[in-house]
mmCIF file of the C-alpha atoms, coordinates in Angstrom:
data_MODEL
# 
_entry.id   MODEL 
# 
loop_
_atom_site.group_PDB 
_atom_site.id 
_atom_site.type_symbol 
_atom_site.label_atom_id 
_atom_site.label_alt_id 
_atom_site.label_comp_id 
_atom_site.label_asym_id 
_atom_site.label_entity_id 
_atom_site.label_seq_id 
_atom_site.pdbx_PDB_ins_code 
_atom_site.Cartn_x 
_atom_site.Cartn_y 
_atom_site.Cartn_z 
_atom_site.occupancy 
_atom_site.B_iso_or_equiv 
_atom_site.pdbx_formal_charge 
_atom_site.auth_seq_id 
_atom_site.auth_comp_id 
_atom_site.auth_asym_id 
_atom_site.auth_atom_id 
_atom_site.pdbx_PDB_model_num 
ATOM 1  C CA . MET A 1 1  ? 100.821 85.679  97.251  1.00 0.00 ? 1  MET A CA 1 
ATOM 2  C CA . ALA A 1 2  ? 100.853 89.002  99.080  1.00 0.00 ? 2  ALA A CA 1 
ATOM 3  C CA . ALA A 1 3  ? 102.195 90.786  96.005  1.00 0.00 ? 3  ALA A CA 1 
ATOM 4  C CA . ASP A 1 4  ? 98.993  89.933  94.098  1.00 0.00 ? 4  ASP A CA 1 
ATOM 5  C CA . ARG A 1 5  ? 96.787  91.961  96.446  1.00 0.00 ? 5  ARG A CA 1 
ATOM 6  C CA . ALA A 1 6  ? 96.371  95.725  96.448  1.00 0.00 ? 6  ALA A CA 1 
ATOM 7  C CA . PRO A 1 7  ? 96.973  97.485  99.765  1.00 0.00 ? 7  PRO A CA 1 
ATOM 8  C CA . PRO A 1 8  ? 93.768  98.222  101.714 1.00 0.00 ? 8  PRO A CA 1 
ATOM 9  C CA . GLY A 1 9  ? 92.061  101.449 100.683 1.00 0.00 ? 9  GLY A CA 1 
ATOM 10 C CA . ILE A 1 10 ? 93.503  101.498 97.169  1.00 0.00 ? 10 ILE A CA 1 
ATOM 11 C CA . GLY A 1 11 ? 91.634  100.658 94.003  1.00 0.00 ? 11 GLY A CA 1 
ATOM 12 C CA . HIS A 1 12 ? 88.575  98.501  94.262  1.00 0.00 ? 12 HIS A CA 1 
ATOM 13 C CA . ASN A 1 13 ? 89.157  97.440  97.843  1.00 0.00 ? 13 ASN A CA 1 
ATOM 14 C CA . ARG A 1 14 ? 87.659  100.817 98.743  1.00 0.00 ? 14 ARG A CA 1 
ATOM 15 C CA . PRO A 1 15 ? 86.356  102.751 95.720  1.00 0.00 ? 15 PRO A CA 1 
ATOM 16 C CA . CYS A 1 16 ? 87.175  106.417 95.392  1.00 0.00 ? 16 CYS A CA 1 
ATOM 17 C CA . ALA A 1 17 ? 84.593  109.136 94.706  1.00 0.00 ? 17 ALA A CA 1 
ATOM 18 C CA . LEU A 1 18 ? 85.024  108.573 90.966  1.00 0.00 ? 18 LEU A CA 1 
ATOM 19 C CA . CYS A 1 19 ? 84.324  104.839 91.159  1.00 0.00 ? 19 CYS A CA 1 
ATOM 20 C CA . ASP A 1 20 ? 81.390  104.922 93.544  1.00 0.00 ? 20 ASP A CA 1 
ATOM 21 C CA . GLY A 1 21 ? 79.909  108.171 92.213  1.00 0.00 ? 21 GLY A CA 1 
ATOM 22 C CA . SER A 1 22 ? 79.445  109.637 95.676  1.00 0.00 ? 22 SER A CA 1 
ATOM 23 C CA . GLY A 1 23 ? 81.451  112.788 95.062  1.00 0.00 ? 23 GLY A CA 1 
ATOM 24 C CA . LEU A 1 24 ? 81.272  113.398 91.329  1.00 0.00 ? 24 LEU A CA 1 
ATOM 25 C CA . HIS A 1 25 ? 79.640  116.809 91.728  1.00 0.00 ? 25 HIS A CA 1 
ATOM 26 C CA . ASP A 1 26 ? 81.192  117.711 95.054  1.00 0.00 ? 26 ASP A CA 1 
ATOM 27 C CA . GLU A 1 27 ? 82.735  121.196 94.961  1.00 0.00 ? 27 GLU A CA 1 
ATOM 28 C CA . ALA A 1 28 ? 85.870  120.031 96.767  1.00 0.00 ? 28 ALA A CA 1 
ATOM 29 C CA . LEU A 1 29 ? 86.449  117.286 94.196  1.00 0.00 ? 29 LEU A CA 1 
ATOM 30 C CA . ILE A 1 30 ? 85.852  119.714 91.313  1.00 0.00 ? 30 ILE A CA 1 
ATOM 31 C CA . GLU A 1 31 ? 88.336  122.130 92.892  1.00 0.00 ? 31 GLU A CA 1 
ATOM 32 C CA . GLN A 1 32 ? 90.964  119.396 93.320  1.00 0.00 ? 32 GLN A CA 1 
ATOM 33 C CA . VAL A 1 33 ? 90.574  118.154 89.754  1.00 0.00 ? 33 VAL A CA 1 
ATOM 34 C CA . ALA A 1 34 ? 90.732  121.737 88.425  1.00 0.00 ? 34 ALA A CA 1 
ATOM 35 C CA . GLU A 1 35 ? 93.920  122.377 90.368  1.00 0.00 ? 35 GLU A CA 1 
ATOM 36 C CA . ASP A 1 36 ? 95.435  119.092 89.211  1.00 0.00 ? 36 ASP A CA 1 
ATOM 37 C CA . LEU A 1 37 ? 94.574  119.931 85.589  1.00 0.00 ? 37 LEU A CA 1 
ATOM 38 C CA . TRP A 1 38 ? 96.166  123.377 85.940  1.00 0.00 ? 38 TRP A CA 1 
ATOM 39 C CA . GLU A 1 39 ? 99.278  122.046 87.635  1.00 0.00 ? 39 GLU A CA 1 
ATOM 40 C CA . SER A 1 40 ? 99.680  119.340 84.986  1.00 0.00 ? 40 SER A CA 1 
ATOM 41 C CA . ARG A 1 41 ? 100.027 122.068 82.335  1.00 0.00 ? 41 ARG A CA 1 
ATOM 42 C CA . ARG A 1 42 ? 102.704 124.123 84.066  1.00 0.00 ? 42 ARG A CA 1 
ATOM 43 C CA . ASP A 1 43 ? 105.955 124.079 82.148  1.00 0.00 ? 43 ASP A CA 1 
ATOM 44 C CA . GLY A 1 44 ? 108.403 126.175 84.127  1.00 0.00 ? 44 GLY A CA 1 
ATOM 45 C CA . THR A 1 45 ? 108.430 129.248 81.891  1.00 0.00 ? 45 THR A CA 1 
ATOM 46 C CA . LEU A 1 46 ? 108.711 132.772 83.280  1.00 0.00 ? 46 LEU A CA 1 
ATOM 47 C CA . ASP A 1 47 ? 104.941 133.333 83.112  1.00 0.00 ? 47 ASP A CA 1 
ATOM 48 C CA . ASP A 1 48 ? 104.180 129.983 84.761  1.00 0.00 ? 48 ASP A CA 1 
ATOM 49 C CA . VAL A 1 49 ? 102.140 130.465 87.954  1.00 0.00 ? 49 VAL A CA 1 
ATOM 50 C CA . PRO A 1 50 ? 100.730 128.012 90.500  1.00 0.00 ? 50 PRO A CA 1 
ATOM 51 C CA . TRP A 1 51 ? 96.986  127.407 90.845  1.00 0.00 ? 51 TRP A CA 1 
ATOM 52 C CA . ALA A 1 52 ? 96.641  129.711 93.855  1.00 0.00 ? 52 ALA A CA 1 
ATOM 53 C CA . GLU A 1 53 ? 97.978  132.610 91.776  1.00 0.00 ? 53 GLU A CA 1 
ATOM 54 C CA . CYS A 1 54 ? 96.375  131.998 88.379  1.00 0.00 ? 54 CYS A CA 1 
ATOM 55 C CA . GLY A 1 55 ? 93.467  134.296 89.167  1.00 0.00 ? 55 GLY A CA 1 
ATOM 56 C CA . ASN A 1 56 ? 89.805  134.825 88.534  1.00 0.00 ? 56 ASN A CA 1 
ATOM 57 C CA . TYR A 1 57 ? 90.059  134.287 84.798  1.00 0.00 ? 57 TYR A CA 1 
ATOM 58 C CA . TRP A 1 58 ? 91.658  130.836 84.677  1.00 0.00 ? 58 TRP A CA 1 
ATOM 59 C CA . GLN A 1 59 ? 90.261  129.228 87.825  1.00 0.00 ? 59 GLN A CA 1 
ATOM 60 C CA . PRO A 1 60 ? 86.590  129.258 86.669  1.00 0.00 ? 60 PRO A CA 1 
ATOM 61 C CA . ILE A 1 61 ? 87.625  127.920 83.261  1.00 0.00 ? 61 ILE A CA 1 
ATOM 62 C CA . PHE A 1 62 ? 89.506  125.005 84.800  1.00 0.00 ? 62 PHE A CA 1 
ATOM 63 C CA . ARG A 1 63 ? 86.667  124.339 87.264  1.00 0.00 ? 63 ARG A CA 1 
ATOM 64 C CA . GLY A 1 64 ? 84.411  124.070 84.220  1.00 0.00 ? 64 GLY A CA 1 
ATOM 65 C CA . PHE A 1 65 ? 86.813  121.594 82.620  1.00 0.00 ? 65 PHE A CA 1 
ATOM 66 C CA . ALA A 1 66 ? 86.826  119.559 85.833  1.00 0.00 ? 66 ALA A CA 1 
ATOM 67 C CA . ALA A 1 67 ? 83.026  119.579 86.162  1.00 0.00 ? 67 ALA A CA 1 
ATOM 68 C CA . THR A 1 68 ? 82.700  118.465 82.524  1.00 0.00 ? 68 THR A CA 1 
ATOM 69 C CA . ALA A 1 69 ? 85.188  115.634 83.037  1.00 0.00 ? 69 ALA A CA 1 
ATOM 70 C CA . LEU A 1 70 ? 83.404  114.429 86.161  1.00 0.00 ? 70 LEU A CA 1 
ATOM 71 C CA . SER A 1 71 ? 80.007  114.611 84.419  1.00 0.00 ? 71 SER A CA 1 
ATOM 72 C CA . SER A 1 72 ? 81.430  112.550 81.573  1.00 0.00 ? 72 SER A CA 1 
ATOM 73 C CA . ILE A 1 73 ? 82.593  109.923 84.046  1.00 0.00 ? 73 ILE A CA 1 
ATOM 74 C CA . SER A 1 74 ? 79.169  109.906 85.666  1.00 0.00 ? 74 SER A CA 1 
ATOM 75 C CA . ARG A 1 75 ? 77.410  109.373 82.318  1.00 0.00 ? 75 ARG A CA 1 
ATOM 76 C CA . ARG A 1 76 ? 79.783  106.571 81.329  1.00 0.00 ? 76 ARG A CA 1 
ATOM 77 C CA . ARG A 1 77 ? 79.244  104.827 84.664  1.00 0.00 ? 77 ARG A CA 1 
ATOM 78 C CA . SER A 1 78 ? 75.486  104.719 84.080  1.00 0.00 ? 78 SER A CA 1 
ATOM 79 C CA . GLU A 1 79 ? 75.701  103.245 80.539  1.00 0.00 ? 79 GLU A CA 1 
# 
Protein backbone atom coordinates (compact mmCIF):
# COMPACT_ATOMS: atom_id res chain seq x y z
CA MET A 1 0.00 0.00 0.00
CA ALA A 2 1.26 3.48 -0.84
CA ALA A 3 0.07 4.82 2.51
CA ASP A 4 2.53 2.52 4.32
CA ARG A 5 5.58 4.19 2.78
CA ALA A 6 7.12 7.48 3.84
CA PRO A 7 7.60 10.08 1.10
CA PRO A 8 11.13 10.15 -0.35
CA GLY A 9 13.56 12.27 1.65
CA ILE A 10 11.68 11.96 4.93
CA GLY A 11 12.69 9.82 7.86
CA HIS A 12 14.95 6.89 7.23
CA ASN A 13 14.63 6.97 3.46
CA ARG A 14 17.21 9.76 3.63
CA PRO A 15 18.56 10.37 7.15
CA CYS A 16 18.85 13.91 8.42
CA ALA A 17 22.00 15.36 10.00
CA LEU A 18 20.85 14.10 13.40
CA CYS A 19 20.40 10.51 12.24
CA ASP A 20 23.55 10.17 10.17
CA GLY A 21 25.73 12.33 12.44
CA SER A 22 27.14 14.33 9.56
CA GLY A 23 26.12 17.73 10.88
CA LEU A 24 25.90 17.34 14.64
CA HIS A 25 28.53 20.00 15.31
CA ASP A 26 27.86 22.13 12.26
CA GLU A 27 27.45 25.80 13.21
CA ALA A 28 24.43 26.22 10.94
CA LEU A 29 22.66 23.30 12.61
CA ILE A 30 23.51 24.62 16.08
CA GLU A 31 22.15 28.03 15.07
CA GLN A 32 18.92 26.52 13.73
CA VAL A 33 18.36 24.41 16.83
CA ALA A 34 19.09 27.41 19.08
CA GLU A 35 16.59 29.52 17.18
CA ASP A 36 13.99 26.76 17.28
CA LEU A 37 14.50 26.37 21.04
CA TRP A 38 14.10 30.13 21.55
CA GLU A 39 11.03 30.36 19.34
CA SER A 40 9.42 27.39 21.11
CA ARG A 41 9.52 29.36 24.38
CA ARG A 42 7.89 32.55 23.10
CA ASP A 43 4.53 33.13 24.71
CA GLY A 44 3.17 36.33 23.23
CA THR A 45 3.73 38.61 26.21
CA LEU A 46 4.76 42.25 25.83
CA ASP A 47 8.45 41.46 26.41
CA ASP A 48 8.40 38.55 23.95
CA VAL A 49 10.95 39.07 21.16
CA PRO A 50 11.92 36.97 18.14
CA TRP A 51 15.31 35.25 17.90
CA ALA A 52 16.80 37.95 15.67
CA GLU A 53 16.10 40.54 18.37
CA CYS A 54 16.90 38.64 21.57
CA GLY A 55 20.46 39.95 21.64
CA ASN A 56 23.96 39.06 22.64
CA TYR A 57 22.99 37.76 26.06
CA TRP A 58 20.41 35.12 25.12
CA GLN A 59 21.72 33.94 21.75
CA PRO A 60 25.01 32.47 23.12
CA ILE A 61 23.10 30.78 25.95
CA PHE A 62 20.68 29.12 23.54
CA ARG A 63 23.53 28.15 21.19
CA GLY A 64 25.10 26.42 24.18
CA PHE A 65 21.84 24.59 24.87
CA ALA A 66 21.70 23.50 21.23
CA ALA A 67 25.33 22.33 21.18
CA THR A 68 24.74 20.34 24.38
CA ALA A 69 21.62 18.71 22.94
CA LEU A 70 23.41 17.76 19.73
CA SER A 71 26.39 16.37 21.69
CA SER A 72 23.99 14.29 23.75
CA ILE A 73 22.48 12.87 20.58
CA SER A 74 25.94 12.10 19.25
CA ARG A 75 26.92 10.23 22.43
CA ARG A 76 23.68 8.23 22.45
CA ARG A 77 24.17 7.25 18.81
CA SER A 78 27.58 5.76 19.59
CA GLU A 79 26.39 3.65 22.57
